[in-house]
C-alpha positions as a LaTeX table, in Angstrom:
\begin{tabular}{lrrr}
\hline
Residue & $x$ (\AA) & $y$ (\AA) & $z$ (\AA) \\
\hline
Met1 & 159.31 & 64.82 & 62.37 \\
Gly2 & 158.95 & 63.03 & 59.09 \\
Ala3 & 159.15 & 59.42 & 58.00 \\
Glu4 & 162.88 & 59.75 & 57.24 \\
Phe5 & 163.63 & 60.61 & 60.88 \\
Gly6 & 161.46 & 57.69 & 61.97 \\
Arg7 & 163.43 & 55.24 & 59.88 \\
Arg8 & 166.78 & 56.53 & 61.19 \\
Gly9 & 165.53 & 56.56 & 64.78 \\
Gln10 & 164.04 & 53.10 & 64.52 \\
Ser11 & 167.31 & 51.76 & 63.10 \\
Arg12 & 169.49 & 53.16 & 65.92 \\
Ile13 & 167.15 & 52.18 & 68.74 \\
Ser14 & 166.51 & 48.75 & 67.18 \\
Gln15 & 170.27 & 48.10 & 67.10 \\
Trp16 & 170.49 & 49.18 & 70.73 \\
Leu17 & 167.65 & 46.86 & 71.71 \\
Arg18 & 169.24 & 43.91 & 69.94 \\
Gly19 & 172.50 & 44.63 & 71.75 \\
Arg20 & 170.70 & 44.44 & 75.12 \\
Arg21 & 169.20 & 40.99 & 74.49 \\
Pro22 & 170.12 & 38.39 & 77.12 \\
Lys23 & 171.94 & 35.26 & 76.18 \\
Glu24 & 169.83 & 32.13 & 75.96 \\
Asp25 & 168.79 & 30.86 & 79.40 \\
Glu26 & 170.38 & 33.90 & 81.11 \\
Ala27 & 168.52 & 34.78 & 84.29 \\
Val28 & 168.66 & 37.85 & 86.49 \\
Pro29 & 170.48 & 36.92 & 89.75 \\
Gly30 & 168.31 & 36.96 & 92.86 \\
Glu31 & 170.03 & 39.92 & 94.52 \\
Glu32 & 169.85 & 42.02 & 91.35 \\
Arg33 & 166.20 & 41.07 & 90.84 \\
Glu34 & 165.33 & 42.13 & 94.37 \\
Ala35 & 167.26 & 45.39 & 93.98 \\
Leu36 & 165.35 & 46.22 & 90.80 \\
Leu37 & 162.02 & 45.56 & 92.49 \\
Leu38 & 162.95 & 47.67 & 95.51 \\
Ala39 & 164.04 & 50.51 & 93.22 \\
Val40 & 160.53 & 50.56 & 91.74 \\
Ala41 & 159.01 & 50.65 & 95.22 \\
Ala42 & 161.41 & 53.42 & 96.25 \\
Ala43 & 160.11 & 55.44 & 93.30 \\
Gly44 & 156.65 & 55.13 & 94.85 \\
Met45 & 155.19 & 52.60 & 92.41 \\
Pro46 & 153.21 & 49.85 & 94.19 \\
Ile47 & 153.92 & 46.24 & 93.20 \\
Ala48 & 152.43 & 42.77 & 93.76 \\
Pro49 & 153.44 & 39.18 & 92.87 \\
Ala50 & 152.54 & 37.72 & 89.48 \\
Ala51 & 152.63 & 34.31 & 87.88 \\
His52 & 155.63 & 33.08 & 85.89 \\
Pro53 & 156.25 & 30.56 & 83.10 \\
Ala54 & 156.58 & 26.98 & 84.30 \\
Gly55 & 157.75 & 24.88 & 81.38 \\
Phe56 & 155.09 & 25.15 & 78.72 \\
Arg57 & 152.39 & 26.31 & 81.12 \\
Cys58 & 151.70 & 29.03 & 83.66 \\
Ser59 & 152.65 & 28.70 & 87.31 \\
Cys60 & 148.99 & 29.32 & 88.21 \\
Glu61 & 148.24 & 25.85 & 86.77 \\
Arg62 & 145.00 & 27.08 & 85.24 \\
Ile63 & 144.27 & 24.86 & 82.27 \\
Gly64 & 144.57 & 26.94 & 79.13 \\
Cys65 & 145.65 & 30.09 & 80.98 \\
Pro66 & 145.25 & 32.85 & 78.35 \\
Thr67 & 148.10 & 34.99 & 79.73 \\
Pro68 & 150.74 & 32.62 & 81.13 \\
Gly69 & 153.21 & 34.36 & 83.41 \\
Gln70 & 151.57 & 37.73 & 82.79 \\
His71 & 148.89 & 38.12 & 85.48 \\
Pro72 & 148.80 & 38.77 & 89.24 \\
Val73 & 148.78 & 35.83 & 91.63 \\
Ser74 & 145.92 & 37.26 & 93.68 \\
Phe75 & 142.55 & 38.60 & 92.56 \\
Ala76 & 143.10 & 41.22 & 95.27 \\
Trp77 & 146.17 & 42.62 & 93.52 \\
Gln78 & 144.92 & 46.22 & 93.69 \\
Thr79 & 144.72 & 46.24 & 97.49 \\
Gln80 & 147.70 & 43.91 & 97.85 \\
Ser81 & 150.03 & 46.18 & 95.84 \\
Thr82 & 152.54 & 47.89 & 98.10 \\
Thr83 & 155.80 & 49.80 & 98.29 \\
Asp84 & 156.68 & 48.27 & 101.68 \\
Arg85 & 160.27 & 47.03 & 101.50 \\
Ala86 & 159.88 & 44.22 & 104.03 \\
Gln87 & 156.83 & 42.79 & 102.27 \\
Ile88 & 158.51 & 42.89 & 98.87 \\
Glu89 & 161.57 & 41.12 & 100.28 \\
Arg90 & 159.30 & 38.41 & 101.75 \\
Trp91 & 157.57 & 37.91 & 98.41 \\
Ala92 & 160.87 & 37.73 & 96.51 \\
Leu93 & 162.30 & 35.23 & 98.99 \\
Ala94 & 159.16 & 33.07 & 99.03 \\
Asp95 & 159.16 & 32.59 & 95.26 \\
Pro96 & 162.46 & 33.37 & 93.50 \\
Glu97 & 160.84 & 32.74 & 90.10 \\
Ala98 & 157.82 & 35.01 & 90.55 \\
Asn99 & 157.20 & 37.89 & 88.18 \\
Phe100 & 155.78 & 41.12 & 89.61 \\
Ile101 & 153.20 & 43.62 & 88.39 \\
Thr102 & 152.78 & 47.27 & 89.25 \\
Ala103 & 149.29 & 48.68 & 89.75 \\
Thr104 & 148.80 & 51.81 & 87.64 \\
Gly105 & 146.61 & 54.86 & 88.22 \\
Met106 & 147.60 & 55.49 & 91.83 \\
Val107 & 151.05 & 57.02 & 91.41 \\
His108 & 151.85 & 56.35 & 87.78 \\
Asp109 & 150.34 & 55.48 & 84.43 \\
Val110 & 151.95 & 53.49 & 81.60 \\
Leu111 & 151.72 & 54.29 & 77.90 \\
Asp112 & 152.10 & 50.94 & 76.13 \\
Val113 & 152.92 & 50.98 & 72.40 \\
Pro114 & 154.22 & 48.61 & 69.70 \\
Leu115 & 158.00 & 48.25 & 69.88 \\
Ala116 & 158.77 & 49.84 & 66.50 \\
Ala117 & 156.59 & 52.86 & 67.30 \\
Gly118 & 158.11 & 53.16 & 70.76 \\
Ala119 & 161.66 & 53.01 & 69.37 \\
Glu120 & 160.90 & 55.84 & 66.95 \\
Ala121 & 159.17 & 57.94 & 69.60 \\
Leu122 & 161.95 & 57.42 & 72.14 \\
Glu123 & 164.57 & 58.57 & 69.65 \\
Arg124 & 162.51 & 61.64 & 68.81 \\
Leu125 & 161.83 & 62.56 & 72.44 \\
Leu126 & 165.46 & 62.23 & 73.48 \\
Ser127 & 166.67 & 64.23 & 70.46 \\
Glu128 & 164.26 & 67.03 & 71.38 \\
Gly129 & 165.52 & 67.13 & 74.95 \\
Ile130 & 162.18 & 66.10 & 76.41 \\
Asp131 & 162.33 & 64.48 & 79.85 \\
Val132 & 161.50 & 60.80 & 79.40 \\
Gly133 & 160.85 & 58.71 & 82.48 \\
Pro134 & 161.38 & 54.98 & 82.94 \\
Val135 & 160.99 & 52.92 & 79.76 \\
Ala136 & 160.79 & 49.12 & 79.46 \\
Glu137 & 160.74 & 46.65 & 76.60 \\
Ser138 & 158.06 & 43.99 & 77.05 \\
Gly139 & 158.05 & 40.66 & 75.27 \\
Gly140 & 160.02 & 41.85 & 72.28 \\
Asp141 & 156.95 & 43.51 & 70.75 \\
Arg142 & 155.85 & 46.30 & 73.13 \\
Met143 & 157.48 & 49.31 & 74.78 \\
Leu144 & 156.25 & 50.72 & 78.08 \\
Phe145 & 156.62 & 54.42 & 78.95 \\
Phe146 & 156.10 & 55.06 & 82.68 \\
Thr147 & 154.59 & 58.46 & 83.48 \\
Ala148 & 152.93 & 60.31 & 86.34 \\
Thr149 & 149.26 & 59.43 & 86.65 \\
Arg150 & 146.49 & 61.58 & 85.20 \\
Gly151 & 144.06 & 60.02 & 87.63 \\
Thr152 & 143.02 & 61.66 & 90.90 \\
Pro153 & 142.47 & 58.80 & 93.38 \\
Glu154 & 141.72 & 61.30 & 96.17 \\
Asp155 & 138.59 & 62.37 & 94.30 \\
Glu156 & 136.66 & 59.25 & 93.31 \\
Asp157 & 134.41 & 61.31 & 91.03 \\
Glu158 & 137.26 & 62.36 & 88.77 \\
Trp159 & 139.63 & 59.50 & 88.07 \\
Trp160 & 140.27 & 58.16 & 84.57 \\
Pro161 & 139.35 & 54.47 & 84.18 \\
Cys162 & 141.77 & 52.34 & 82.22 \\
Ala163 & 140.82 & 52.50 & 78.54 \\
Leu164 & 143.09 & 49.55 & 77.76 \\
Asp165 & 143.49 & 49.27 & 73.98 \\
Cys166 & 142.80 & 52.93 & 73.33 \\
His167 & 143.42 & 56.39 & 74.70 \\
Pro168 & 141.33 & 58.71 & 76.41 \\
Glu169 & 139.58 & 59.52 & 73.12 \\
Thr170 & 139.23 & 57.06 & 70.24 \\
Met171 & 141.11 & 54.04 & 68.92 \\
Asp172 & 141.24 & 55.63 & 65.47 \\
Glu173 & 143.12 & 58.64 & 66.83 \\
His174 & 145.51 & 56.53 & 68.91 \\
Pro175 & 146.09 & 53.28 & 66.97 \\
Gly176 & 148.01 & 50.71 & 68.96 \\
Leu177 & 148.32 & 52.81 & 72.13 \\
Arg178 & 147.25 & 51.27 & 75.45 \\
Trp179 & 146.92 & 53.74 & 78.31 \\
His180 & 147.20 & 51.83 & 81.58 \\
Cys181 & 145.74 & 53.96 & 84.35 \\
Arg182 & 143.30 & 53.34 & 87.23 \\
Gly183 & 142.30 & 49.69 & 87.48 \\
Ser184 & 145.11 & 48.35 & 85.28 \\
Tyr185 & 148.62 & 46.92 & 85.69 \\
Val186 & 151.75 & 46.04 & 83.74 \\
Leu187 & 154.50 & 43.50 & 84.29 \\
Leu188 & 157.65 & 44.91 & 85.87 \\
Pro189 & 161.22 & 44.21 & 84.84 \\
Pro190 & 162.79 & 41.83 & 85.33 \\
Ala191 & 160.08 & 39.39 & 84.22 \\
Arg192 & 160.19 & 36.17 & 82.25 \\
Leu193 & 157.60 & 35.40 & 79.58 \\
Pro194 & 156.88 & 32.21 & 77.63 \\
Gly195 & 159.10 & 31.50 & 74.64 \\
Glu196 & 162.30 & 32.89 & 76.19 \\
Arg197 & 160.89 & 36.43 & 76.08 \\
Asp198 & 161.27 & 38.91 & 78.90 \\
Val199 & 160.48 & 42.36 & 80.25 \\
Arg200 & 163.54 & 44.57 & 80.82 \\
Trp201 & 164.38 & 48.17 & 81.61 \\
Leu202 & 165.75 & 50.43 & 78.90 \\
Arg203 & 165.61 & 53.41 & 81.29 \\
Gly204 & 165.29 & 52.52 & 84.95 \\
Pro205 & 162.94 & 53.72 & 87.69 \\
Glu206 & 165.51 & 56.26 & 88.90 \\
His207 & 164.25 & 58.60 & 86.16 \\
Pro208 & 161.47 & 60.98 & 87.36 \\
Leu209 & 157.97 & 60.30 & 86.05 \\
Pro210 & 156.97 & 62.83 & 83.37 \\
Asp211 & 153.49 & 64.13 & 82.61 \\
Pro212 & 152.08 & 61.69 & 80.03 \\
Leu213 & 150.89 & 64.57 & 77.86 \\
Thr214 & 154.51 & 65.54 & 77.16 \\
Leu215 & 155.07 & 62.14 & 75.50 \\
Leu216 & 151.68 & 61.60 & 73.92 \\
Glu217 & 152.18 & 63.46 & 70.62 \\
Ala218 & 155.39 & 61.60 & 69.77 \\
Leu219 & 153.87 & 58.25 & 70.72 \\
Thr220 & 150.62 & 58.71 & 68.80 \\
Asp221 & 152.46 & 60.04 & 65.72 \\
Ala222 & 154.75 & 56.98 & 65.77 \\
Cys223 & 151.83 & 54.61 & 66.27 \\
Ala224 & 150.00 & 56.14 & 63.31 \\
Arg225 & 153.03 & 55.40 & 61.09 \\
His226 & 153.79 & 51.91 & 62.37 \\
Val227 & 150.38 & 50.43 & 63.13 \\
Gly228 & 148.35 & 49.41 & 60.09 \\
Asp229 & 144.78 & 48.26 & 59.66 \\
Ser230 & 145.88 & 44.70 & 60.46 \\
Tyr231 & 146.56 & 45.64 & 64.08 \\
Ala232 & 142.98 & 46.66 & 64.74 \\
Glu233 & 141.77 & 43.42 & 63.14 \\
Asp234 & 144.22 & 41.04 & 64.79 \\
Ala235 & 144.98 & 42.44 & 68.23 \\
Ala236 & 143.31 & 40.78 & 71.18 \\
Pro237 & 141.90 & 42.88 & 74.04 \\
Trp238 & 144.45 & 43.45 & 76.80 \\
Pro239 & 145.76 & 41.67 & 78.75 \\
Ser240 & 145.68 & 38.88 & 76.14 \\
Arg241 & 148.69 & 38.89 & 73.85 \\
Arg242 & 148.95 & 38.04 & 70.19 \\
\hline
\end{tabular}
């Protein structure tokens, strides 16, 4: 696919994304929020509570929190993460404002790309009839593609550690791509971020998780077109945000 397709695809998906923006101060109702979280758990993806914005600060009350509203509540989030319905309901009831994270690398991975690159790749993948799993928009500047994991937790000698701001190969070959696998996490929709930003589903967790390798070519091609030298210079290591 050439640059012309990318521009057309970006335009259509960008219009779609703008049309899905919430109105100012719109919040997801409690019952809908809980249903969305339980749908993720039903798909087998483990979740755990996270912080949320509290005015101009983070609910964790850490002075100068570098990732307000974007980190787990507990340092034990990996072992705390669960798909147990009763536990998730207790968490949601205990703190109606809490965000949630999902721990990657056990059941699923997440390919995390800049929004413009993700919009182009999503258009390409759908037009080619490729099965795309759940997809979320995060913070108005990233797109998250949920896939089956490439890790093998049953064999501790052969799992892929999270490479964060790269790939499994090199940053030069995969500019702007973050591969969240074993030892990583992402925020789940619905989540609120500082500055009236949010995390929301574009394609929900009812879609089966694809093999990440079926999406990788389209995502890396799009990243190569949309991510310039300035990204490598300016981007902060995950989970810090620009």
